[in-house]
mmCIF file of the N, C-alpha and C atoms, coordinates in Angstrom:
data_MODEL
# 
_entry.id   MODEL 
# 
loop_
_atom_site.group_PDB 
_atom_site.id 
_atom_site.type_symbol 
_atom_site.label_atom_id 
_atom_site.label_alt_id 
_atom_site.label_comp_id 
_atom_site.label_asym_id 
_atom_site.label_entity_id 
_atom_site.label_seq_id 
_atom_site.pdbx_PDB_ins_code 
_atom_site.Cartn_x 
_atom_site.Cartn_y 
_atom_site.Cartn_z 
_atom_site.occupancy 
_atom_site.B_iso_or_equiv 
_atom_site.pdbx_formal_charge 
_atom_site.auth_seq_id 
_atom_site.auth_comp_id 
_atom_site.auth_asym_id 
_atom_site.auth_atom_id 
_atom_site.pdbx_PDB_model_num 
ATOM 1   N N  . UNK A 1 1  ? -45.961 -41.093 48.611 1.00 0.00 ? 1  UNK A N  1 
ATOM 2   C CA . UNK A 1 1  ? -45.846 -40.307 47.404 1.00 0.00 ? 1  UNK A CA 1 
ATOM 3   C C  . UNK A 1 1  ? -47.235 -40.164 46.783 1.00 0.00 ? 1  UNK A C  1 
ATOM 4   N N  . UNK A 1 2  ? -47.613 -38.952 46.463 1.00 0.00 ? 2  UNK A N  1 
ATOM 5   C CA . UNK A 1 2  ? -48.924 -38.670 45.888 1.00 0.00 ? 2  UNK A CA 1 
ATOM 6   C C  . UNK A 1 2  ? -49.060 -39.307 44.509 1.00 0.00 ? 2  UNK A C  1 
ATOM 7   N N  . UNK A 1 3  ? -50.298 -39.668 44.173 1.00 0.00 ? 3  UNK A N  1 
ATOM 8   C CA . UNK A 1 3  ? -50.591 -40.160 42.831 1.00 0.00 ? 3  UNK A CA 1 
ATOM 9   C C  . UNK A 1 3  ? -51.589 -39.214 42.181 1.00 0.00 ? 3  UNK A C  1 
ATOM 10  N N  . UNK A 1 4  ? -51.452 -39.036 40.871 1.00 0.00 ? 4  UNK A N  1 
ATOM 11  C CA . UNK A 1 4  ? -52.306 -38.105 40.144 1.00 0.00 ? 4  UNK A CA 1 
ATOM 12  C C  . UNK A 1 4  ? -52.923 -38.800 38.945 1.00 0.00 ? 4  UNK A C  1 
ATOM 13  N N  . UNK A 1 5  ? -54.225 -38.601 38.781 1.00 0.00 ? 5  UNK A N  1 
ATOM 14  C CA . UNK A 1 5  ? -54.887 -39.012 37.554 1.00 0.00 ? 5  UNK A CA 1 
ATOM 15  C C  . UNK A 1 5  ? -55.501 -37.759 36.938 1.00 0.00 ? 5  UNK A C  1 
ATOM 16  N N  . UNK A 1 6  ? -55.649 -37.762 35.619 1.00 0.00 ? 6  UNK A N  1 
ATOM 17  C CA . UNK A 1 6  ? -56.312 -36.647 34.935 1.00 0.00 ? 6  UNK A CA 1 
ATOM 18  C C  . UNK A 1 6  ? -57.672 -37.138 34.466 1.00 0.00 ? 6  UNK A C  1 
ATOM 19  N N  . UNK A 1 7  ? -58.683 -36.359 34.794 1.00 0.00 ? 7  UNK A N  1 
ATOM 20  C CA . UNK A 1 7  ? -60.046 -36.685 34.376 1.00 0.00 ? 7  UNK A CA 1 
ATOM 21  C C  . UNK A 1 7  ? -60.645 -35.433 33.767 1.00 0.00 ? 7  UNK A C  1 
ATOM 22  N N  . UNK A 1 8  ? -60.952 -35.495 32.486 1.00 0.00 ? 8  UNK A N  1 
ATOM 23  C CA . UNK A 1 8  ? -61.473 -34.337 31.745 1.00 0.00 ? 8  UNK A CA 1 
ATOM 24  C C  . UNK A 1 8  ? -60.538 -33.134 31.872 1.00 0.00 ? 8  UNK A C  1 
ATOM 25  N N  . UNK A 1 9  ? -59.242 -33.408 31.882 1.00 0.00 ? 9  UNK A N  1 
ATOM 26  C CA . UNK A 1 9  ? -58.246 -32.342 31.931 1.00 0.00 ? 9  UNK A CA 1 
ATOM 27  C C  . UNK A 1 9  ? -57.979 -31.772 33.312 1.00 0.00 ? 9  UNK A C  1 
ATOM 28  N N  . UNK A 1 10 ? -58.588 -32.341 34.333 1.00 0.00 ? 10 UNK A N  1 
ATOM 29  C CA . UNK A 1 10 ? -58.424 -31.867 35.713 1.00 0.00 ? 10 UNK A CA 1 
ATOM 30  C C  . UNK A 1 10 ? -57.593 -32.891 36.487 1.00 0.00 ? 10 UNK A C  1 
ATOM 31  N N  . UNK A 1 11 ? -56.608 -32.414 37.242 1.00 0.00 ? 11 UNK A N  1 
ATOM 32  C CA . UNK A 1 11 ? -55.815 -33.308 38.094 1.00 0.00 ? 11 UNK A CA 1 
ATOM 33  C C  . UNK A 1 11 ? -56.607 -33.692 39.338 1.00 0.00 ? 11 UNK A C  1 
ATOM 34  N N  . UNK A 1 12 ? -56.656 -34.987 39.599 1.00 0.00 ? 12 UNK A N  1 
ATOM 35  C CA . UNK A 1 12 ? -57.181 -35.498 40.864 1.00 0.00 ? 12 UNK A CA 1 
ATOM 36  C C  . UNK A 1 12 ? -55.984 -36.118 41.574 1.00 0.00 ? 12 UNK A C  1 
ATOM 37  N N  . UNK A 1 13 ? -55.572 -35.481 42.659 1.00 0.00 ? 13 UNK A N  1 
ATOM 38  C CA . UNK A 1 13 ? -54.356 -35.858 43.371 1.00 0.00 ? 13 UNK A CA 1 
ATOM 39  C C  . UNK A 1 13 ? -54.736 -36.595 44.653 1.00 0.00 ? 13 UNK A C  1 
ATOM 40  N N  . UNK A 1 14 ? -54.255 -37.825 44.789 1.00 0.00 ? 14 UNK A N  1 
ATOM 41  C CA . UNK A 1 14 ? -54.466 -38.584 46.018 1.00 0.00 ? 14 UNK A CA 1 
ATOM 42  C C  . UNK A 1 14 ? -53.211 -38.455 46.862 1.00 0.00 ? 14 UNK A C  1 
ATOM 43  N N  . UNK A 1 15 ? -53.380 -37.843 48.033 1.00 0.00 ? 15 UNK A N  1 
ATOM 44  C CA . UNK A 1 15 ? -52.255 -37.672 48.945 1.00 0.00 ? 15 UNK A CA 1 
ATOM 45  C C  . UNK A 1 15 ? -52.124 -38.906 49.831 1.00 0.00 ? 15 UNK A C  1 
ATOM 46  N N  . UNK A 1 16 ? -50.900 -39.229 50.157 1.00 0.00 ? 16 UNK A N  1 
ATOM 47  C CA . UNK A 1 16 ? -50.608 -40.334 51.061 1.00 0.00 ? 16 UNK A CA 1 
ATOM 48  C C  . UNK A 1 16 ? -50.006 -39.755 52.338 1.00 0.00 ? 16 UNK A C  1 
ATOM 49  N N  . UNK A 1 17 ? -49.915 -40.553 53.357 1.00 0.00 ? 17 UNK A N  1 
ATOM 50  C CA . UNK A 1 17 ? -49.417 -40.079 54.649 1.00 0.00 ? 17 UNK A CA 1 
ATOM 51  C C  . UNK A 1 17 ? -48.084 -39.360 54.482 1.00 0.00 ? 17 UNK A C  1 
ATOM 52  N N  . UNK A 1 18 ? -48.012 -38.154 55.028 1.00 0.00 ? 18 UNK A N  1 
ATOM 53  C CA . UNK A 1 18 ? -46.791 -37.363 54.970 1.00 0.00 ? 18 UNK A CA 1 
ATOM 54  C C  . UNK A 1 18 ? -46.696 -36.428 53.776 1.00 0.00 ? 18 UNK A C  1 
ATOM 55  N N  . UNK A 1 19 ? -47.599 -36.574 52.785 1.00 0.00 ? 19 UNK A N  1 
ATOM 56  C CA . UNK A 1 19 ? -47.585 -35.676 51.627 1.00 0.00 ? 19 UNK A CA 1 
ATOM 57  C C  . UNK A 1 19 ? -48.092 -34.298 52.027 1.00 0.00 ? 19 UNK A C  1 
ATOM 58  N N  . UNK A 1 20 ? -47.516 -33.269 51.426 1.00 0.00 ? 20 UNK A N  1 
ATOM 59  C CA . UNK A 1 20 ? -47.869 -31.880 51.721 1.00 0.00 ? 20 UNK A CA 1 
ATOM 60  C C  . UNK A 1 20 ? -48.745 -31.329 50.600 1.00 0.00 ? 20 UNK A C  1 
ATOM 61  N N  . UNK A 1 21 ? -50.007 -31.075 50.901 1.00 0.00 ? 21 UNK A N  1 
ATOM 62  C CA . UNK A 1 21 ? -50.953 -30.578 49.912 1.00 0.00 ? 21 UNK A CA 1 
ATOM 63  C C  . UNK A 1 21 ? -50.443 -29.316 49.235 1.00 0.00 ? 21 UNK A C  1 
ATOM 64  N N  . UNK A 1 22 ? -49.958 -28.360 49.996 1.00 0.00 ? 22 UNK A N  1 
ATOM 65  C CA . UNK A 1 22 ? -49.505 -27.081 49.439 1.00 0.00 ? 22 UNK A CA 1 
ATOM 66  C C  . UNK A 1 22 ? -48.346 -27.279 48.468 1.00 0.00 ? 22 UNK A C  1 
ATOM 67  N N  . UNK A 1 23 ? -47.443 -28.186 48.778 1.00 0.00 ? 23 UNK A N  1 
ATOM 68  C CA . UNK A 1 23 ? -46.272 -28.406 47.924 1.00 0.00 ? 23 UNK A CA 1 
ATOM 69  C C  . UNK A 1 23 ? -46.600 -29.209 46.668 1.00 0.00 ? 23 UNK A C  1 
ATOM 70  N N  . UNK A 1 24 ? -47.619 -30.056 46.734 1.00 0.00 ? 24 UNK A N  1 
ATOM 71  C CA . UNK A 1 24 ? -47.877 -30.993 45.639 1.00 0.00 ? 24 UNK A CA 1 
ATOM 72  C C  . UNK A 1 24 ? -49.048 -30.621 44.733 1.00 0.00 ? 24 UNK A C  1 
ATOM 73  N N  . UNK A 1 25 ? -49.883 -29.689 45.160 1.00 0.00 ? 25 UNK A N  1 
ATOM 74  C CA . UNK A 1 25 ? -51.103 -29.399 44.410 1.00 0.00 ? 25 UNK A CA 1 
ATOM 75  C C  . UNK A 1 25 ? -51.109 -27.965 43.897 1.00 0.00 ? 25 UNK A C  1 
ATOM 76  N N  . UNK A 1 26 ? -51.773 -27.782 42.764 1.00 0.00 ? 26 UNK A N  1 
ATOM 77  C CA . UNK A 1 26 ? -51.832 -26.480 42.102 1.00 0.00 ? 26 UNK A CA 1 
ATOM 78  C C  . UNK A 1 26 ? -53.286 -26.017 42.015 1.00 0.00 ? 26 UNK A C  1 
ATOM 79  N N  . UNK A 1 27 ? -53.490 -24.724 41.750 1.00 0.00 ? 27 UNK A N  1 
ATOM 80  C CA . UNK A 1 27 ? -54.853 -24.237 41.552 1.00 0.00 ? 27 UNK A CA 1 
ATOM 81  C C  . UNK A 1 27 ? -55.587 -25.059 40.488 1.00 0.00 ? 27 UNK A C  1 
ATOM 82  N N  . UNK A 1 28 ? -56.831 -25.385 40.784 1.00 0.00 ? 28 UNK A N  1 
ATOM 83  C CA . UNK A 1 28 ? -57.648 -26.188 39.887 1.00 0.00 ? 28 UNK A CA 1 
ATOM 84  C C  . UNK A 1 28 ? -57.623 -27.674 40.192 1.00 0.00 ? 28 UNK A C  1 
ATOM 85  N N  . UNK A 1 29 ? -56.675 -28.114 41.017 1.00 0.00 ? 29 UNK A N  1 
ATOM 86  C CA . UNK A 1 29 ? -56.593 -29.531 41.373 1.00 0.00 ? 29 UNK A CA 1 
ATOM 87  C C  . UNK A 1 29 ? -57.704 -29.913 42.346 1.00 0.00 ? 29 UNK A C  1 
ATOM 88  N N  . UNK A 1 30 ? -58.107 -31.166 42.254 1.00 0.00 ? 30 UNK A N  1 
ATOM 89  C CA . UNK A 1 30 ? -58.997 -31.775 43.238 1.00 0.00 ? 30 UNK A CA 1 
ATOM 90  C C  . UNK A 1 30 ? -58.135 -32.753 44.028 1.00 0.00 ? 30 UNK A C  1 
ATOM 91  N N  . UNK A 1 31 ? -58.276 -32.727 45.339 1.00 0.00 ? 31 UNK A N  1 
ATOM 92  C CA . UNK A 1 31 ? -57.391 -33.500 46.207 1.00 0.00 ? 31 UNK A CA 1 
ATOM 93  C C  . UNK A 1 31 ? -58.202 -34.501 47.022 1.00 0.00 ? 31 UNK A C  1 
ATOM 94  N N  . UNK A 1 32 ? -57.710 -35.724 47.095 1.00 0.00 ? 32 UNK A N  1 
ATOM 95  C CA . UNK A 1 32 ? -58.282 -36.744 47.969 1.00 0.00 ? 32 UNK A CA 1 
ATOM 96  C C  . UNK A 1 32 ? -57.286 -36.989 49.092 1.00 0.00 ? 32 UNK A C  1 
ATOM 97  N N  . UNK A 1 33 ? -57.779 -36.877 50.318 1.00 0.00 ? 33 UNK A N  1 
ATOM 98  C CA . UNK A 1 33 ? -56.884 -36.990 51.472 1.00 0.00 ? 33 UNK A CA 1 
ATOM 99  C C  . UNK A 1 33 ? -57.592 -37.738 52.596 1.00 0.00 ? 33 UNK A C  1 
ATOM 100 N N  . UNK A 1 34 ? -56.919 -38.735 53.136 1.00 0.00 ? 34 UNK A N  1 
ATOM 101 C CA . UNK A 1 34 ? -57.497 -39.540 54.212 1.00 0.00 ? 34 UNK A CA 1 
ATOM 102 C C  . UNK A 1 34 ? -56.999 -39.061 55.563 1.00 0.00 ? 34 UNK A C  1 
ATOM 103 N N  . UNK A 1 35 ? -57.927 -39.036 56.521 1.00 0.00 ? 35 UNK A N  1 
ATOM 104 C CA . UNK A 1 35 ? -57.537 -38.831 57.912 1.00 0.00 ? 35 UNK A CA 1 
ATOM 105 C C  . UNK A 1 35 ? -58.318 -39.838 58.749 1.00 0.00 ? 35 UNK A C  1 
ATOM 106 N N  . UNK A 1 36 ? -58.297 -39.684 60.035 1.00 0.00 ? 36 UNK A N  1 
ATOM 107 C CA . UNK A 1 36 ? -58.949 -40.649 60.917 1.00 0.00 ? 36 UNK A CA 1 
ATOM 108 C C  . UNK A 1 36 ? -60.459 -40.732 60.775 1.00 0.00 ? 36 UNK A C  1 
ATOM 109 N N  . UNK A 1 37 ? -61.067 -39.746 60.112 1.00 0.00 ? 37 UNK A N  1 
ATOM 110 C CA . UNK A 1 37 ? -62.524 -39.738 59.974 1.00 0.00 ? 37 UNK A CA 1 
ATOM 111 C C  . UNK A 1 37 ? -63.005 -40.242 58.619 1.00 0.00 ? 37 UNK A C  1 
ATOM 112 N N  . UNK A 1 38 ? -62.093 -40.352 57.637 1.00 0.00 ? 38 UNK A N  1 
ATOM 113 C CA . UNK A 1 38 ? -62.486 -40.822 56.310 1.00 0.00 ? 38 UNK A CA 1 
ATOM 114 C C  . UNK A 1 38 ? -61.695 -40.140 55.217 1.00 0.00 ? 38 UNK A C  1 
ATOM 115 N N  . UNK A 1 39 ? -62.261 -40.149 54.004 1.00 0.00 ? 39 UNK A N  1 
ATOM 116 C CA . UNK A 1 39 ? -61.610 -39.567 52.824 1.00 0.00 ? 39 UNK A CA 1 
ATOM 117 C C  . UNK A 1 39 ? -62.233 -38.218 52.491 1.00 0.00 ? 39 UNK A C  1 
ATOM 118 N N  . UNK A 1 40 ? -61.415 -37.185 52.501 1.00 0.00 ? 40 UNK A N  1 
ATOM 119 C CA . UNK A 1 40 ? -61.854 -35.825 52.194 1.00 0.00 ? 40 UNK A CA 1 
ATOM 120 C C  . UNK A 1 40 ? -61.634 -35.510 50.721 1.00 0.00 ? 40 UNK A C  1 
ATOM 121 N N  . UNK A 1 41 ? -62.591 -34.829 50.130 1.00 0.00 ? 41 UNK A N  1 
ATOM 122 C CA . UNK A 1 41 ? -62.458 -34.312 48.772 1.00 0.00 ? 41 UNK A CA 1 
ATOM 123 C C  . UNK A 1 41 ? -62.260 -32.811 48.917 1.00 0.00 ? 41 UNK A C  1 
ATOM 124 N N  . UNK A 1 42 ? -61.095 -32.336 48.467 1.00 0.00 ? 42 UNK A N  1 
ATOM 125 C CA . UNK A 1 42 ? -60.724 -30.927 48.632 1.00 0.00 ? 42 UNK A CA 1 
ATOM 126 C C  . UNK A 1 42 ? -60.506 -30.299 47.258 1.00 0.00 ? 42 UNK A C  1 
ATOM 127 N N  . UNK A 1 43 ? -60.682 -28.996 47.191 1.00 0.00 ? 43 UNK A N  1 
ATOM 128 C CA . UNK A 1 43 ? -60.558 -28.253 45.943 1.00 0.00 ? 43 UNK A CA 1 
ATOM 129 C C  . UNK A 1 43 ? -59.602 -27.088 46.152 1.00 0.00 ? 43 UNK A C  1 
ATOM 130 N N  . UNK A 1 44 ? -58.616 -26.951 45.266 1.00 0.00 ? 44 UNK A N  1 
ATOM 131 C CA . UNK A 1 44 ? -57.654 -25.849 45.341 1.00 0.00 ? 44 UNK A CA 1 
ATOM 132 C C  . UNK A 1 44 ? -58.138 -24.771 44.375 1.00 0.00 ? 44 UNK A C  1 
ATOM 133 N N  . UNK A 1 45 ? -58.452 -23.569 44.908 1.00 0.00 ? 45 UNK A N  1 
ATOM 134 C CA . UNK A 1 45 ? -58.968 -22.510 44.038 1.00 0.00 ? 45 UNK A CA 1 
ATOM 135 C C  . UNK A 1 45 ? -57.835 -21.738 43.368 1.00 0.00 ? 45 UNK A C  1 
ATOM 136 N N  . UNK A 1 46 ? -58.191 -20.762 42.558 1.00 0.00 ? 46 UNK A N  1 
ATOM 137 C CA . UNK A 1 46 ? -57.201 -20.009 41.781 1.00 0.00 ? 46 UNK A CA 1 
ATOM 138 C C  . UNK A 1 46 ? -56.198 -19.249 42.644 1.00 0.00 ? 46 UNK A C  1 
ATOM 139 N N  . UNK A 1 47 ? -56.582 -18.944 43.885 1.00 0.00 ? 47 UNK A N  1 
ATOM 140 C CA . UNK A 1 47 ? -55.686 -18.231 44.799 1.00 0.00 ? 47 UNK A CA 1 
ATOM 141 C C  . UNK A 1 47 ? -54.898 -19.178 45.697 1.00 0.00 ? 47 UNK A C  1 
ATOM 142 N N  . UNK A 1 48 ? -55.053 -20.489 45.482 1.00 0.00 ? 48 UNK A N  1 
ATOM 143 C CA . UNK A 1 48 ? -54.341 -21.470 46.291 1.00 0.00 ? 48 UNK A CA 1 
ATOM 144 C C  . UNK A 1 48 ? -55.047 -21.846 47.578 1.00 0.00 ? 48 UNK A C  1 
ATOM 145 N N  . UNK A 1 49 ? -56.217 -21.258 47.817 1.00 0.00 ? 49 UNK A N  1 
ATOM 146 C CA . UNK A 1 49 ? -56.987 -21.629 49.012 1.00 0.00 ? 49 UNK A CA 1 
ATOM 147 C C  . UNK A 1 49 ? -57.616 -22.999 48.797 1.00 0.00 ? 49 UNK A C  1 
ATOM 148 N N  . UNK A 1 50 ? -57.815 -23.710 49.888 1.00 0.00 ? 50 UNK A N  1 
ATOM 149 C CA . UNK A 1 50 ? -58.355 -25.067 49.819 1.00 0.00 ? 50 UNK A CA 1 
ATOM 150 C C  . UNK A 1 50 ? -59.712 -25.105 50.513 1.00 0.00 ? 50 UNK A C  1 
ATOM 151 N N  . UNK A 1 51 ? -60.692 -25.659 49.807 1.00 0.00 ? 51 UNK A N  1 
ATOM 152 C CA . UNK A 1 51 ? -62.024 -25.848 50.372 1.00 0.00 ? 51 UNK A CA 1 
ATOM 153 C C  . UNK A 1 51 ? -62.358 -27.328 50.325 1.00 0.00 ? 51 UNK A C  1 
ATOM 154 N N  . UNK A 1 52 ? -63.253 -27.746 51.204 1.00 0.00 ? 52 UNK A N  1 
ATOM 155 C CA . UNK A 1 52 ? -63.648 -29.156 51.275 1.00 0.00 ? 52 UNK A CA 1 
ATOM 156 C C  . UNK A 1 52 ? -65.156 -29.254 51.421 1.00 0.00 ? 52 UNK A C  1 
ATOM 157 N N  . UNK A 1 53 ? -65.673 -30.441 51.138 1.00 0.00 ? 53 UNK A N  1 
ATOM 158 C CA . UNK A 1 53 ? -67.056 -30.712 51.501 1.00 0.00 ? 53 UNK A CA 1 
ATOM 159 C C  . UNK A 1 53 ? -67.146 -30.729 53.023 1.00 0.00 ? 53 UNK A C  1 
ATOM 160 N N  . UNK A 1 54 ? -68.371 -30.691 53.552 1.00 0.00 ? 54 UNK A N  1 
ATOM 161 C CA . UNK A 1 54 ? -68.574 -30.603 54.997 1.00 0.00 ? 54 UNK A CA 1 
ATOM 162 C C  . UNK A 1 54 ? -68.197 -31.863 55.767 1.00 0.00 ? 54 UNK A C  1 
ATOM 163 N N  . UNK A 1 55 ? -68.168 -32.993 55.084 1.00 0.00 ? 55 UNK A N  1 
ATOM 164 C CA . UNK A 1 55 ? -67.883 -34.256 55.766 1.00 0.00 ? 55 UNK A CA 1 
ATOM 165 C C  . UNK A 1 55 ? -67.075 -35.162 54.838 1.00 0.00 ? 55 UNK A C  1 
ATOM 166 N N  . UNK A 1 56 ? -66.285 -36.047 55.424 1.00 0.00 ? 56 UNK A N  1 
ATOM 167 C CA . UNK A 1 56 ? -65.504 -36.978 54.596 1.00 0.00 ? 56 UNK A CA 1 
ATOM 168 C C  . UNK A 1 56 ? -66.379 -38.125 54.088 1.00 0.00 ? 56 UNK A C  1 
ATOM 169 N N  . UNK A 1 57 ? -65.879 -38.805 53.069 1.00 0.00 ? 57 UNK A N  1 
ATOM 170 C CA . UNK A 1 57 ? -66.535 -40.008 52.573 1.00 0.00 ? 57 UNK A CA 1 
ATOM 171 C C  . UNK A 1 57 ? -65.986 -41.205 53.333 1.00 0.00 ? 57 UNK A C  1 
ATOM 172 N N  . UNK A 1 58 ? -66.788 -42.256 53.413 1.00 0.00 ? 58 UNK A N  1 
ATOM 173 C CA . UNK A 1 58 ? -66.385 -43.423 54.204 1.00 0.00 ? 58 UNK A CA 1 
ATOM 174 C C  . UNK A 1 58 ? -65.306 -44.258 53.540 1.00 0.00 ? 58 UNK A C  1 
ATOM 175 N N  . UNK A 1 59 ? -65.146 -44.121 52.207 1.00 0.00 ? 59 UNK A N  1 
ATOM 176 C CA . UNK A 1 59 ? -64.098 -44.897 51.550 1.00 0.00 ? 59 UNK A CA 1 
ATOM 177 C C  . UNK A 1 59 ? -63.540 -44.145 50.341 1.00 0.00 ? 59 UNK A C  1 
ATOM 178 N N  . UNK A 1 60 ? -62.407 -44.622 49.869 1.00 0.00 ? 60 UNK A N  1 
ATOM 179 C CA . UNK A 1 60 ? -61.701 -43.980 48.760 1.00 0.00 ? 60 UNK A CA 1 
ATOM 180 C C  . UNK A 1 60 ? -62.544 -43.937 47.490 1.00 0.00 ? 60 UNK A C  1 
ATOM 181 N N  . UNK A 1 61 ? -63.215 -45.039 47.167 1.00 0.00 ? 61 UNK A N  1 
ATOM 182 C CA . UNK A 1 61 ? -63.980 -45.089 45.921 1.00 0.00 ? 61 UNK A CA 1 
ATOM 183 C C  . UNK A 1 61 ? -65.078 -44.035 45.870 1.00 0.00 ? 61 UNK A C  1 
ATOM 184 N N  . UNK A 1 62 ? -65.777 -43.810 46.972 1.00 0.00 ? 62 UNK A N  1 
ATOM 185 C CA . UNK A 1 62 ? -66.817 -42.777 46.992 1.00 0.00 ? 62 UNK A CA 1 
ATOM 186 C C  . UNK A 1 62 ? -66.202 -41.395 46.806 1.00 0.00 ? 62 UNK A C  1 
ATOM 187 N N  . UNK A 1 63 ? -65.077 -41.148 47.443 1.00 0.00 ? 63 UNK A N  1 
ATOM 188 C CA . UNK A 1 63 ? -64.395 -39.858 47.281 1.00 0.00 ? 63 UNK A CA 1 
ATOM 189 C C  . UNK A 1 63 ? -63.917 -39.682 45.844 1.00 0.00 ? 63 UNK A C  1 
ATOM 190 N N  . UNK A 1 64 ? -63.381 -40.748 45.248 1.00 0.00 ? 64 UNK A N  1 
ATOM 191 C CA . UNK A 1 64 ? -62.887 -40.670 43.874 1.00 0.00 ? 64 UNK A CA 1 
ATOM 192 C C  . UNK A 1 64 ? -64.017 -40.409 42.890 1.00 0.00 ? 64 UNK A C  1 
ATOM 193 N N  . UNK A 1 65 ? -65.131 -41.117 43.013 1.00 0.00 ? 65 UNK A N  1 
ATOM 194 C CA . UNK A 1 65 ? -66.246 -40.899 42.087 1.00 0.00 ? 65 UNK A CA 1 
ATOM 195 C C  . UNK A 1 65 ? -66.798 -39.485 42.230 1.00 0.00 ? 65 UNK A C  1 
ATOM 196 N N  . UNK A 1 66 ? -66.822 -38.962 43.436 1.00 0.00 ? 66 UNK A N  1 
ATOM 197 C CA . UNK A 1 66 ? -67.259 -37.585 43.639 1.00 0.00 ? 66 UNK A CA 1 
ATOM 198 C C  . UNK A 1 66 ? -66.282 -36.620 42.989 1.00 0.00 ? 66 UNK A C  1 
ATOM 199 N N  . UNK A 1 67 ? -64.988 -36.882 43.127 1.00 0.00 ? 67 UNK A N  1 
ATOM 200 C CA . UNK A 1 67 ? -63.972 -36.033 42.498 1.00 0.00 ? 67 UNK A CA 1 
ATOM 201 C C  . UNK A 1 67 ? -64.094 -36.074 40.981 1.00 0.00 ? 67 UNK A C  1 
ATOM 202 N N  . UNK A 1 68 ? -64.361 -37.248 40.424 1.00 0.00 ? 68 UNK A N  1 
ATOM 203 C CA . UNK A 1 68 ? -64.526 -37.359 38.969 1.00 0.00 ? 68 UNK A CA 1 
ATOM 204 C C  . UNK A 1 68 ? -65.740 -36.566 38.495 1.00 0.00 ? 68 UNK A C  1 
ATOM 205 N N  . UNK A 1 69 ? -66.838 -36.639 39.231 1.00 0.00 ? 69 UNK A N  1 
ATOM 206 C CA . UNK A 1 69 ? -68.026 -35.865 38.867 1.00 0.00 ? 69 UNK A CA 1 
ATOM 207 C C  . UNK A 1 69 ? -67.735 -34.369 38.949 1.00 0.00 ? 69 UNK A C  1 
ATOM 208 N N  . UNK A 1 70 ? -67.016 -33.953 39.979 1.00 0.00 ? 70 UNK A N  1 
ATOM 209 C CA . UNK A 1 70 ? -66.654 -32.540 40.113 1.00 0.00 ? 70 UNK A CA 1 
ATOM 210 C C  . UNK A 1 70 ? -65.734 -32.102 38.982 1.00 0.00 ? 70 UNK A C  1 
ATOM 211 N N  . UNK A 1 71 ? -64.821 -32.970 38.569 1.00 0.00 ? 71 UNK A N  1 
ATOM 212 C CA . UNK A 1 71 ? -63.919 -32.648 37.458 1.00 0.00 ? 71 UNK A CA 1 
ATOM 213 C C  . UNK A 1 71 ? -64.702 -32.461 36.165 1.00 0.00 ? 71 UNK A C  1 
ATOM 214 N N  . UNK A 1 72 ? -65.696 -33.306 35.927 1.00 0.00 ? 72 UNK A N  1 
ATOM 215 C CA . UNK A 1 72 ? -66.523 -33.169 34.730 1.00 0.00 ? 72 UNK A CA 1 
ATOM 216 C C  . UNK A 1 72 ? -67.259 -31.836 34.743 1.00 0.00 ? 72 UNK A C  1 
ATOM 217 N N  . UNK A 1 73 ? -67.799 -31.471 35.889 1.00 0.00 ? 73 UNK A N  1 
ATOM 218 C CA . UNK A 1 73 ? -68.502 -30.194 36.024 1.00 0.00 ? 73 UNK A CA 1 
ATOM 219 C C  . UNK A 1 73 ? -67.533 -29.028 35.840 1.00 0.00 ? 73 UNK A C  1 
ATOM 220 N N  . UNK A 1 74 ? -66.370 -29.127 36.449 1.00 0.00 ? 74 UNK A N  1 
ATOM 221 C CA . UNK A 1 74 ? -65.358 -28.066 36.381 1.00 0.00 ? 74 UNK A CA 1 
ATOM 222 C C  . UNK A 1 74 ? -64.840 -27.881 34.957 1.00 0.00 ? 74 UNK A C  1 
ATOM 223 N N  . UNK A 1 75 ? -64.788 -28.954 34.181 1.00 0.00 ? 75 UNK A N  1 
ATOM 224 C CA . UNK A 1 75 ? -64.242 -28.901 32.824 1.00 0.00 ? 75 UNK A CA 1 
ATOM 225 C C  . UNK A 1 75 ? -65.207 -28.260 31.828 1.00 0.00 ? 75 UNK A C  1 
ATOM 226 N N  . UNK A 1 76 ? -66.479 -28.129 32.183 1.00 0.00 ? 76 UNK A N  1 
ATOM 227 C CA . UNK A 1 76 ? -67.465 -27.561 31.251 1.00 0.00 ? 76 UNK A CA 1 
ATOM 228 C C  . UNK A 1 76 ? -67.255 -26.087 31.023 1.00 0.00 ? 76 UNK A C  1 
# 
């Protein structure tokens, strides 16, 4: 089950195994998702398209801090 925190009014959604990004996330959300290569930080745009950084982070905390920084920038 996905968990959501709000940072500066932006949802940061952490997906867990089996969670569906499209079903659980809305435009403007930042998504943290783990796969075999690491933790991805993804962004859902106004049209529902999803973009990611070029490479995953090695751990959840690095992905989360990056998502928080992006939320602060996005909230300005």
